[in-house]
N, C-alpha and C positions, 0 to 999 in steps of 0.2 A: 465504577461499575466493573465487576470482574469479568474476565473473558479469556479464551484461549490465546496464548502467545503466538503471534504471527512469525513466520520464518521465510527464508528465501524460496523454499519449495512450495509455498502455498499457491493454490489455484485461484487466480483472480482475473477479473476483466474490468474494463471501463464500462460505463453505462451503455455504450454503443456496441459492445461486443469485441473490442480490441483487447488483446492479451496484455496483462500487466505482470511484469517481472520485478520483484523486489531485489535490489542490488545492495547487499550488506557491505558496509564499509569496514566492519571489524568482525571477522569470522571466528573470534575466540570463544564466544558463548554459543552453545548449540542446544537445540531441542530436536528430538527424533533424528539426530545426526545432521541437521541442517542449521546454518547460522541463524540466530534470532534477528528480527528486524527491529530497529530502533527509530526514534523520531527523526533523526538526521539522515536516514538512508534514502536513497533514490528509488523512486518507482517509475520504471520505464514502460511506456505503452507502445505497442505496435499493432497495426492493422485496424485502427479506428476509422470509421467512415462518417464522423460528425461533420455536419455542414450547417452554417448559419444562413439566414435569409439573404438572398442576393443572386444566386447561391454562391457562397464562398466557403470552400473547404476549410475546416478548422479541426482537424483530427486531434484527439488527445495524444499528447506525447510524454507528459510527466504526471506525477501524482504528488500533491503537497499534503503531507501528513500534518494535522493540526493538534491532535491530542493523543498522548500516549498514556501508559500506566502511571499512576500517581505514586505508587509505593515500591515498584520494582524497576531497577535500572541495570544496564549492562554498559560497562566502560563510562559510567556517569550520564548516560542518556536513557530516557524513559523507553521501555519496551513498547512495541505496537501490539495492541490486542484486538480481537475480533468480538464485537463489531468495531470497526475502525472509524475514526473521525478524520476524513480526508476529502480532497477534491481533485478530480482529474482536470488537467488544464492543457490547452493548446500551446503552440510555440509562442503565440501572442498573449498568453496568460488569460485566455477566455475560458471561464469555467464550464466544464461539460457535465459535472455531476459527481456523485460519490462513487468510489470503486465498489465492485461486488466481489466479495470473498466467497467462493463456492466450496472450498475445502482447505483445511489446514490441520495441523496436529491438534489433538484434544486432551493430551495427558497433562500438559503444564498450563495452569491458569494463573493469571496475575491480576492485581487490582491497581 
């Protein structure tokens, strides 16, 4: 499914409102002046208030990207596209839900 290529400056949150920052490991390939995001890049979440029953705080801290573009790569890794297939996770790997991408560049589309 084609979609806009995600990059480090994309506005994203975890499902609970924590801010998600994409940390690009290889800043060589850029769109709109920002490094593209690939399947192996880290997604770091800050400010999540997720709590499991008990109550036990389990804030989202990372994002695990599961599917990237099938035909376009950067440095041998599939690009991340919007809508992304990913899951936000706590430090104990408890899934919190998919990230919400609210804005990113729209000029470059990948499949």
